[in-house]
Biopython code that builds the backbone (N, CA, C, O; Angstrom):
import numpy as np
from Bio.PDB.StructureBuilder import StructureBuilder

atoms = [
    (1, "UNK", "N", (52.357, 101.799, 90.209)),
    (1, "UNK", "CA", (53.254, 102.590, 90.791)),
    (1, "UNK", "C", (54.497, 103.054, 89.291)),
    (1, "UNK", "O", (55.366, 102.237, 88.988)),
    (2, "UNK", "N", (54.417, 103.952, 88.781)),
    (2, "UNK", "CA", (55.485, 104.262, 87.439)),
    (2, "UNK", "C", (56.757, 104.657, 88.378)),
    (2, "UNK", "O", (56.695, 104.737, 89.605)),
    (3, "UNK", "N", (57.886, 104.884, 87.613)),
    (3, "UNK", "CA", (59.234, 105.592, 88.153)),
    (3, "UNK", "C", (59.596, 106.285, 86.864)),
    (3, "UNK", "O", (59.684, 105.838, 85.720)),
    (4, "UNK", "N", (59.756, 107.327, 87.281)),
    (4, "UNK", "CA", (60.380, 108.687, 86.508)),
    (4, "UNK", "C", (61.512, 108.319, 86.265)),
    (4, "UNK", "O", (62.194, 108.334, 87.290)),
    (5, "UNK", "N", (62.085, 107.968, 85.331)),
    (5, "UNK", "CA", (63.616, 107.755, 84.911)),
    (5, "UNK", "C", (65.047, 108.961, 84.996)),
    (5, "UNK", "O", (64.819, 110.167, 84.910)),
    (6, "UNK", "N", (65.578, 108.761, 85.061)),
    (6, "UNK", "CA", (66.995, 109.395, 86.144)),
    (6, "UNK", "C", (67.759, 109.886, 84.731)),
    (6, "UNK", "O", (67.212, 109.551, 83.680)),
    (7, "UNK", "N", (68.986, 110.656, 84.664)),
    (7, "UNK", "CA", (69.467, 111.547, 83.250)),
    (7, "UNK", "C", (70.036, 110.231, 82.617)),
    (7, "UNK", "O", (70.560, 110.290, 81.505)),
    (8, "UNK", "N", (69.990, 109.629, 82.961)),
    (8, "UNK", "CA", (70.778, 108.300, 82.532)),
    (8, "UNK", "C", (69.254, 107.287, 81.645)),
    (8, "UNK", "O", (69.657, 106.220, 81.179)),
    (9, "UNK", "N", (68.353, 107.439, 81.514)),
    (9, "UNK", "CA", (67.226, 106.882, 81.236)),
    (9, "UNK", "C", (66.516, 105.609, 81.910)),
    (9, "UNK", "O", (65.465, 105.032, 81.634)),
    (10, "UNK", "N", (67.852, 105.309, 83.270)),
    (10, "UNK", "CA", (66.803, 104.270, 84.035)),
    (10, "UNK", "C", (65.940, 104.645, 84.695)),
    (10, "UNK", "O", (65.679, 105.785, 85.079)),
    (11, "UNK", "N", (65.445, 103.704, 84.866)),
    (11, "UNK", "CA", (64.203, 104.363, 85.774)),
    (11, "UNK", "C", (64.861, 104.456, 87.802)),
    (11, "UNK", "O", (65.528, 103.638, 88.436)),
    (12, "UNK", "N", (64.438, 105.423, 88.107)),
    (12, "UNK", "CA", (64.909, 106.045, 89.317)),
    (12, "UNK", "C", (64.249, 105.479, 90.375)),
    (12, "UNK", "O", (63.070, 105.647, 90.688)),
    (13, "UNK", "N", (65.516, 104.436, 91.192)),
    (13, "UNK", "CA", (65.022, 103.569, 92.424)),
    (13, "UNK", "C", (64.448, 105.103, 93.607)),
    (13, "UNK", "O", (64.772, 106.245, 93.933)),
    (14, "UNK", "N", (63.339, 103.960, 93.859)),
    (14, "UNK", "CA", (63.730, 104.891, 95.858)),
    (14, "UNK", "C", (64.358, 104.591, 95.980)),
    (14, "UNK", "O", (64.950, 103.717, 95.346)),
    (15, "UNK", "N", (64.785, 105.454, 97.417)),
    (15, "UNK", "CA", (65.578, 105.595, 98.254)),
    (15, "UNK", "C", (65.378, 105.097, 99.698)),
    (15, "UNK", "O", (64.816, 105.776, 100.557)),
    (16, "UNK", "N", (65.997, 103.568, 99.952)),
    (16, "UNK", "CA", (65.810, 103.026, 100.772)),
    (16, "UNK", "C", (66.559, 103.786, 102.617)),
    (16, "UNK", "O", (67.495, 104.570, 102.770)),
    (17, "UNK", "N", (65.836, 103.256, 103.481)),
    (17, "UNK", "CA", (65.998, 104.442, 104.702)),
    (17, "UNK", "C", (67.087, 104.347, 105.370)),
    (17, "UNK", "O", (67.620, 105.228, 106.046)),
    (18, "UNK", "N", (67.643, 102.633, 105.083)),
    (18, "UNK", "CA", (69.170, 103.015, 105.131)),
    (18, "UNK", "C", (70.012, 103.579, 104.578)),
    (18, "UNK", "O", (71.100, 103.937, 105.028)),
    (19, "UNK", "N", (69.650, 103.692, 103.701)),
    (19, "UNK", "CA", (70.551, 104.447, 102.559)),
    (19, "UNK", "C", (70.202, 105.838, 102.737)),
    (19, "UNK", "O", (71.003, 106.526, 102.104)),
    (20, "UNK", "N", (69.103, 106.725, 103.500)),
    (20, "UNK", "CA", (68.700, 107.960, 103.885)),
    (20, "UNK", "C", (69.407, 108.595, 105.252)),
    (20, "UNK", "O", (69.672, 109.778, 105.464)),
    (21, "UNK", "N", (69.652, 107.327, 106.202)),
    (21, "UNK", "CA", (70.590, 107.268, 107.271)),
    (21, "UNK", "C", (71.913, 107.280, 107.037)),
    (21, "UNK", "O", (72.670, 108.217, 107.293)),
    (22, "UNK", "N", (72.196, 106.267, 106.561)),
    (22, "UNK", "CA", (73.855, 106.808, 106.216)),
    (22, "UNK", "C", (74.276, 108.090, 105.297)),
    (22, "UNK", "O", (75.392, 108.605, 105.366)),
    (23, "UNK", "N", (73.296, 108.510, 104.477)),
    (23, "UNK", "CA", (73.793, 109.881, 103.631)),
    (23, "UNK", "C", (73.704, 110.775, 104.823)),
    (23, "UNK", "O", (74.758, 111.399, 104.948)),
    (24, "UNK", "N", (72.578, 111.143, 106.002)),
    (24, "UNK", "CA", (72.379, 111.749, 107.030)),
    (24, "UNK", "C", (73.347, 112.068, 108.258)),
    (24, "UNK", "O", (73.671, 113.087, 108.867)),
    (25, "UNK", "N", (73.751, 110.274, 108.353)),
    (25, "UNK", "CA", (74.376, 109.931, 109.653)),
    (25, "UNK", "C", (76.056, 110.247, 109.701)),
    (25, "UNK", "O", (76.707, 110.893, 110.522)),
    (26, "UNK", "N", (76.474, 109.526, 108.486)),
    (26, "UNK", "CA", (77.816, 109.853, 108.366)),
    (26, "UNK", "C", (78.138, 111.361, 108.431)),
    (26, "UNK", "O", (78.904, 111.783, 109.297)),
    (27, "UNK", "N", (77.422, 112.380, 107.300)),
    (27, "UNK", "CA", (78.422, 113.367, 107.607)),
    (27, "UNK", "C", (78.438, 114.407, 109.372)),
    (27, "UNK", "O", (79.244, 115.159, 109.921)),
    (28, "UNK", "N", (76.637, 113.693, 109.801)),
    (28, "UNK", "CA", (76.945, 114.428, 111.153)),
    (28, "UNK", "C", (77.828, 113.736, 111.885)),
    (28, "UNK", "O", (78.077, 114.513, 112.808)),
    (29, "UNK", "N", (78.352, 112.925, 112.026)),
    (29, "UNK", "CA", (79.034, 112.064, 112.818)),
    (29, "UNK", "C", (80.564, 112.346, 112.348)),
    (29, "UNK", "O", (81.302, 112.229, 113.326)),
    (30, "UNK", "N", (81.154, 112.622, 111.371)),
    (30, "UNK", "CA", (82.271, 113.092, 110.748)),
    (30, "UNK", "C", (81.907, 114.983, 111.404)),
    (30, "UNK", "O", (82.761, 115.241, 112.252)),
    (31, "UNK", "N", (81.347, 115.676, 111.285)),
    (31, "UNK", "CA", (81.306, 116.691, 111.709)),
    (31, "UNK", "C", (81.616, 117.102, 113.507)),
    (31, "UNK", "O", (82.169, 118.041, 114.079)),
    (32, "UNK", "N", (81.001, 115.975, 113.905)),
    (32, "UNK", "CA", (81.076, 115.650, 115.448)),
    (32, "UNK", "C", (82.719, 115.276, 116.015)),
    (32, "UNK", "O", (83.267, 115.450, 117.103)),
    (33, "UNK", "N", (83.125, 114.756, 114.871)),
    (33, "UNK", "CA", (84.398, 114.000, 115.348)),
    (33, "UNK", "C", (85.601, 115.281, 114.984)),
    (33, "UNK", "O", (86.560, 115.497, 115.726)),
    (34, "UNK", "N", (85.365, 115.956, 113.869)),
    (34, "UNK", "CA", (85.903, 117.109, 114.049)),
    (34, "UNK", "C", (86.088, 118.343, 114.541)),
    (34, "UNK", "O", (87.009, 119.147, 114.403)),
    (35, "UNK", "N", (84.558, 118.391, 115.444)),
    (35, "UNK", "CA", (84.538, 119.437, 116.852)),
    (35, "UNK", "C", (85.296, 118.850, 117.300)),
    (35, "UNK", "O", (86.447, 119.249, 117.119)),
    (36, "UNK", "N", (85.078, 117.482, 118.199)),
    (36, "UNK", "CA", (85.752, 117.059, 119.397)),
    (36, "UNK", "C", (87.473, 117.411, 118.749)),
    (36, "UNK", "O", (88.351, 117.908, 119.454)),
    (37, "UNK", "N", (87.607, 117.131, 117.696)),
    (37, "UNK", "CA", (89.193, 117.267, 117.650)),
    (37, "UNK", "C", (89.615, 118.574, 117.110)),
    (37, "UNK", "O", (90.732, 118.674, 116.602)),
    (38, "UNK", "N", (88.800, 119.602, 117.180)),
    (38, "UNK", "CA", (89.967, 120.934, 117.096)),
    (38, "UNK", "C", (89.174, 121.371, 118.604)),
    (38, "UNK", "O", (89.441, 122.509, 118.990)),
    (39, "UNK", "N", (88.281, 120.601, 119.426)),
    (39, "UNK", "CA", (88.487, 121.392, 121.046)),
    (39, "UNK", "C", (89.594, 120.661, 121.307)),
    (39, "UNK", "O", (90.385, 121.528, 121.679)),
    (40, "UNK", "N", (90.072, 119.789, 121.344)),
    (40, "UNK", "CA", (90.629, 119.288, 121.524)),
    (40, "UNK", "C", (92.072, 119.372, 121.275)),
    (40, "UNK", "O", (92.904, 118.974, 122.090)),
    (41, "UNK", "N", (92.442, 120.040, 119.818)),
    (41, "UNK", "CA", (93.554, 120.990, 120.010)),
    (41, "UNK", "C", (93.837, 122.256, 120.468)),
    (41, "UNK", "O", (94.962, 122.729, 120.627)),
    (42, "UNK", "N", (92.706, 122.824, 120.688)),
    (42, "UNK", "CA", (92.551, 124.030, 121.530)),
    (42, "UNK", "C", (92.768, 123.945, 122.647)),
    (42, "UNK", "O", (93.591, 124.719, 123.135)),
    (43, "UNK", "N", (92.165, 123.051, 123.398)),
    (43, "UNK", "CA", (93.204, 123.124, 124.546)),
    (43, "UNK", "C", (93.960, 122.125, 124.764)),
    (43, "UNK", "O", (93.768, 121.695, 125.901)),
    (44, "UNK", "N", (94.542, 121.698, 124.339)),
    (44, "UNK", "CA", (96.190, 121.174, 124.186)),
    (44, "UNK", "C", (97.090, 121.770, 123.686)),
    (44, "UNK", "O", (98.222, 121.288, 123.640)),
    (45, "UNK", "N", (96.861, 122.664, 123.319)),
    (45, "UNK", "CA", (98.107, 124.318, 122.265)),
    (45, "UNK", "C", (99.431, 124.883, 123.245)),
    (45, "UNK", "O", (100.166, 125.725, 122.729)),
    (46, "UNK", "N", (99.729, 124.417, 124.659)),
    (46, "UNK", "CA", (100.889, 124.430, 125.202)),
    (46, "UNK", "C", (101.945, 123.108, 124.449)),
    (46, "UNK", "O", (101.942, 122.014, 123.886)),
    (47, "UNK", "N", (102.959, 124.468, 125.081)),
    (47, "UNK", "CA", (104.165, 123.491, 124.176)),
    (47, "UNK", "C", (104.677, 122.494, 125.399)),
    (47, "UNK", "O", (104.430, 122.637, 126.596)),
    (48, "UNK", "N", (105.622, 121.224, 124.642)),
    (48, "UNK", "CA", (105.728, 119.851, 125.616)),
    (48, "UNK", "C", (106.787, 119.849, 125.059)),
    (48, "UNK", "O", (106.880, 120.140, 123.866)),
    (49, "UNK", "N", (107.727, 119.547, 125.741)),
    (49, "UNK", "CA", (108.936, 119.251, 125.779)),
    (49, "UNK", "C", (109.442, 117.400, 125.701)),
    (49, "UNK", "O", (109.783, 116.809, 126.726)),
    (50, "UNK", "N", (109.407, 116.840, 124.582)),
    (50, "UNK", "CA", (109.521, 115.241, 124.987)),
    (50, "UNK", "C", (111.138, 114.771, 124.913)),
    (50, "UNK", "O", (111.924, 115.718, 124.894)),
    (51, "UNK", "N", (111.386, 114.204, 124.895)),
    (51, "UNK", "CA", (112.468, 113.428, 125.554)),
    (51, "UNK", "C", (112.379, 111.550, 125.114)),
    (51, "UNK", "O", (112.008, 110.550, 125.729)),
    (52, "UNK", "N", (112.988, 111.836, 123.619)),
    (52, "UNK", "CA", (112.488, 109.884, 123.352)),
    (52, "UNK", "C", (114.004, 109.455, 122.703)),
    (52, "UNK", "O", (114.342, 109.886, 121.600)),
    (53, "UNK", "N", (114.822, 108.618, 123.453)),
    (53, "UNK", "CA", (116.132, 107.839, 123.084)),
    (53, "UNK", "C", (116.678, 109.157, 123.526)),
    (53, "UNK", "O", (116.530, 109.828, 124.547)),
    (54, "UNK", "N", (117.438, 109.324, 122.289)),
    (54, "UNK", "CA", (118.905, 110.082, 122.201)),
    (54, "UNK", "C", (118.435, 111.696, 121.957)),
    (54, "UNK", "O", (119.231, 112.628, 122.067)),
    (55, "UNK", "N", (116.868, 111.879, 121.574)),
    (55, "UNK", "CA", (115.903, 112.823, 120.905)),
    (55, "UNK", "C", (115.477, 113.883, 121.873)),
    (55, "UNK", "O", (115.366, 113.340, 122.972)),
    (56, "UNK", "N", (115.144, 115.363, 121.958)),
    (56, "UNK", "CA", (114.740, 115.914, 122.536)),
    (56, "UNK", "C", (114.197, 116.807, 121.506)),
    (56, "UNK", "O", (114.839, 117.210, 120.537)),
    (57, "UNK", "N", (112.540, 117.193, 121.869)),
    (57, "UNK", "CA", (111.861, 118.633, 120.939)),
    (57, "UNK", "C", (111.109, 118.874, 121.687)),
    (57, "UNK", "O", (110.989, 118.349, 122.793)),
    (58, "UNK", "N", (110.167, 120.100, 121.005)),
    (58, "UNK", "CA", (109.534, 120.852, 121.362)),
    (58, "UNK", "C", (108.126, 120.913, 120.791)),
    (58, "UNK", "O", (108.058, 121.683, 119.834)),
    (59, "UNK", "N", (107.176, 120.415, 121.058)),
    (59, "UNK", "CA", (106.150, 120.715, 119.939)),
    (59, "UNK", "C", (104.757, 120.611, 120.873)),
    (59, "UNK", "O", (104.643, 120.147, 122.008)),
    (60, "UNK", "N", (103.829, 121.151, 120.077)),
    (60, "UNK", "CA", (102.563, 121.471, 120.769)),
    (60, "UNK", "C", (102.230, 120.166, 121.175)),
    (60, "UNK", "O", (102.707, 119.255, 120.498)),
    (61, "UNK", "N", (101.386, 119.825, 122.304)),
    (61, "UNK", "CA", (100.808, 118.547, 122.963)),
    (61, "UNK", "C", (100.065, 118.143, 122.300)),
    (61, "UNK", "O", (100.043, 116.913, 122.356)),
    (62, "UNK", "N", (99.105, 118.721, 121.375)),
    (62, "UNK", "CA", (98.196, 117.681, 120.344)),
    (62, "UNK", "C", (99.070, 116.856, 119.353)),
    (62, "UNK", "O", (98.740, 115.754, 118.915)),
    (63, "UNK", "N", (100.446, 117.643, 118.991)),
    (63, "UNK", "CA", (100.728, 117.110, 117.897)),
    (63, "UNK", "C", (101.640, 115.556, 118.886)),
    (63, "UNK", "O", (101.658, 114.460, 118.326)),
    (64, "UNK", "N", (102.246, 115.712, 120.191)),
    (64, "UNK", "CA", (103.012, 114.835, 120.983)),
    (64, "UNK", "C", (101.818, 114.086, 120.962)),
    (64, "UNK", "O", (102.092, 112.922, 120.669)),
    (65, "UNK", "N", (100.502, 114.268, 121.163)),
    (65, "UNK", "CA", (99.704, 112.872, 121.531)),
    (65, "UNK", "C", (98.919, 112.394, 120.485)),
    (65, "UNK", "O", (98.464, 111.255, 120.591)),
    (66, "UNK", "N", (98.578, 113.333, 119.087)),
    (66, "UNK", "CA", (98.480, 112.595, 117.675)),
    (66, "UNK", "C", (98.773, 111.714, 117.010)),
    (66, "UNK", "O", (98.154, 110.685, 116.742)),
    (67, "UNK", "N", (100.181, 112.225, 116.560)),
    (67, "UNK", "CA", (101.488, 111.701, 115.866)),
    (67, "UNK", "C", (101.380, 110.523, 116.767)),
    (67, "UNK", "O", (100.244, 110.100, 116.553)),
    (68, "UNK", "N", (102.019, 109.661, 117.780)),
    (68, "UNK", "CA", (101.810, 108.401, 117.689)),
    (68, "UNK", "C", (100.362, 107.594, 117.523)),
    (68, "UNK", "O", (100.249, 106.477, 117.018)),
    (69, "UNK", "N", (99.482, 108.257, 117.960)),
    (69, "UNK", "CA", (98.113, 107.857, 117.741)),
    (69, "UNK", "C", (97.786, 107.427, 116.044)),
    (69, "UNK", "O", (97.038, 106.542, 115.628)),
    (70, "UNK", "N", (98.562, 108.313, 115.337)),
    (70, "UNK", "CA", (98.116, 107.913, 113.506)),
    (70, "UNK", "C", (99.142, 107.208, 113.354)),
    (70, "UNK", "O", (98.863, 106.360, 112.507)),
    (71, "UNK", "N", (100.571, 107.039, 113.837)),
    (71, "UNK", "CA", (101.686, 105.834, 113.980)),
    (71, "UNK", "C", (100.667, 104.744, 114.160)),
    (71, "UNK", "O", (100.139, 104.219, 113.179)),
    (72, "UNK", "N", (100.429, 104.453, 115.179)),
    (72, "UNK", "CA", (100.061, 103.343, 115.627)),
    (72, "UNK", "C", (98.879, 102.511, 114.747)),
    (72, "UNK", "O", (98.840, 101.293, 114.567)),
    (73, "UNK", "N", (98.160, 103.282, 114.373)),
    (73, "UNK", "CA", (97.018, 102.531, 113.049)),
    (73, "UNK", "C", (97.895, 102.832, 112.331)),
    (73, "UNK", "O", (98.817, 102.448, 113.051)),
    (74, "UNK", "N", (98.510, 103.330, 111.219)),
    (74, "UNK", "CA", (99.137, 103.276, 110.510)),
    (74, "UNK", "C", (100.024, 101.477, 110.552)),
    (74, "UNK", "O", (99.843, 100.668, 109.643)),
    (75, "UNK", "N", (100.872, 101.202, 111.698)),
    (75, "UNK", "CA", (101.430, 100.322, 111.571)),
    (75, "UNK", "C", (100.459, 98.931, 111.716)),
    (75, "UNK", "O", (100.730, 97.838, 111.220)),
    (76, "UNK", "N", (99.456, 99.207, 112.391)),
    (76, "UNK", "CA", (98.408, 98.344, 112.508)),
    (76, "UNK", "C", (97.720, 97.729, 111.320)),
    (76, "UNK", "O", (97.520, 96.533, 111.106)),
    (77, "UNK", "N", (97.385, 98.810, 110.560)),
    (77, "UNK", "CA", (96.692, 98.629, 109.568)),
    (77, "UNK", "C", (97.549, 97.600, 108.194)),
    (77, "UNK", "O", (97.104, 96.657, 107.539)),
    (78, "UNK", "N", (99.129, 98.391, 108.151)),
    (78, "UNK", "CA", (100.286, 97.468, 107.166)),
    (78, "UNK", "C", (100.155, 96.298, 108.138)),
    (78, "UNK", "O", (99.407, 95.576, 107.479)),
    (79, "UNK", "N", (100.428, 95.534, 109.450)),
    (79, "UNK", "CA", (100.000, 93.900, 109.760)),
    (79, "UNK", "C", (99.573, 93.674, 109.355)),
    (79, "UNK", "O", (99.913, 92.743, 108.625)),
    (80, "UNK", "N", (98.087, 94.275, 109.261)),
    (80, "UNK", "CA", (96.728, 93.313, 109.233)),
    (80, "UNK", "C", (96.656, 93.175, 107.337)),
    (80, "UNK", "O", (95.993, 92.290, 106.795)),
    (81, "UNK", "N", (97.465, 94.220, 106.549)),
    (81, "UNK", "CA", (97.632, 94.150, 105.395)),
    (81, "UNK", "C", (98.469, 92.968, 105.095)),
    (81, "UNK", "O", (97.815, 92.290, 104.303)),
    (82, "UNK", "N", (99.750, 92.319, 105.379)),
    (82, "UNK", "CA", (100.458, 91.765, 105.205)),
    (82, "UNK", "C", (99.832, 90.460, 105.799)),
    (82, "UNK", "O", (99.667, 89.415, 105.171)),
    (83, "UNK", "N", (99.533, 90.668, 107.009)),
    (83, "UNK", "CA", (98.817, 89.151, 107.647)),
    (83, "UNK", "C", (97.786, 88.481, 106.518)),
    (83, "UNK", "O", (97.743, 87.252, 106.464)),
    (84, "UNK", "N", (97.025, 89.205, 105.693)),
    (84, "UNK", "CA", (95.816, 88.744, 104.739)),
    (84, "UNK", "C", (96.589, 88.444, 103.582)),
    (84, "UNK", "O", (96.329, 87.380, 103.020)),
    (85, "UNK", "N", (97.508, 89.184, 103.100)),
    (85, "UNK", "CA", (98.612, 88.661, 101.704)),
    (85, "UNK", "C", (98.682, 87.337, 102.105)),
    (85, "UNK", "O", (98.293, 86.535, 101.257)),
    (86, "UNK", "N", (99.141, 86.794, 103.361)),
    (86, "UNK", "CA", (100.078, 86.409, 103.823)),
    (86, "UNK", "C", (98.887, 84.455, 103.640)),
    (86, "UNK", "O", (99.245, 83.363, 103.200)),
    (87, "UNK", "N", (97.665, 84.871, 104.165)),
    (87, "UNK", "CA", (96.669, 84.022, 104.105)),
    (87, "UNK", "C", (96.202, 83.377, 103.266)),
    (87, "UNK", "O", (96.107, 82.166, 103.063)),
    (88, "UNK", "N", (95.750, 84.687, 102.513)),
    (88, "UNK", "CA", (95.115, 84.549, 100.830)),
    (88, "UNK", "C", (96.776, 83.778, 99.618)),
    (88, "UNK", "O", (96.469, 82.960, 98.751)),
    (89, "UNK", "N", (98.088, 84.127, 99.749)),
    (89, "UNK", "CA", (98.790, 82.952, 99.400)),
    (89, "UNK", "C", (98.756, 81.718, 100.084)),
    (89, "UNK", "O", (98.493, 80.755, 99.364)),
    (90, "UNK", "N", (98.949, 81.487, 101.269)),
    (90, "UNK", "CA", (98.784, 79.566, 102.207)),
    (90, "UNK", "C", (97.105, 79.138, 101.496)),
    (90, "UNK", "O", (96.599, 78.019, 101.584)),
    (91, "UNK", "N", (96.489, 80.306, 100.832)),
    (91, "UNK", "CA", (94.529, 79.303, 100.743)),
    (91, "UNK", "C", (95.024, 78.712, 98.913)),
    (91, "UNK", "O", (94.370, 77.787, 98.431)),
    (92, "UNK", "N", (96.044, 79.282, 98.177)),
    (92, "UNK", "CA", (96.157, 78.918, 97.038)),
    (92, "UNK", "C", (96.440, 77.755, 96.836)),
    (92, "UNK", "O", (96.566, 77.341, 95.683)),
]
sb = StructureBuilder()
sb.init_structure("model")
sb.init_model(0)
sb.init_chain("A")
sb.init_seg("    ")
for serial, (resi, resn, name, xyz) in enumerate(atoms, 1):
    if name == "N":
        sb.init_residue(resn, " ", resi, " ")
    sb.init_atom(name, np.array(xyz, "f"), 0.0, 1.0, " ", f" {name:<3s}", serial, name[0])
structure = sb.get_structure()
């Protein structure tokens, strides 16, 4: 079986089933997530008043629900990064 060279002159490797699945599955799942997020935003577009500590503000409900979730993910990522750096330093 001869391999046809690609644009760089290297033999073109056959694509594995795993790679083909990733190429098709990842965009499909991202599209589903985007549609789900769009439906969530449309269904939760009414204004909501939020009272937190000394502050009061009004924003669409979807903002009030998604903003803390994004903040929580960012804080968790930062904590994970700090813990992994500390472990690396201790292992040296």
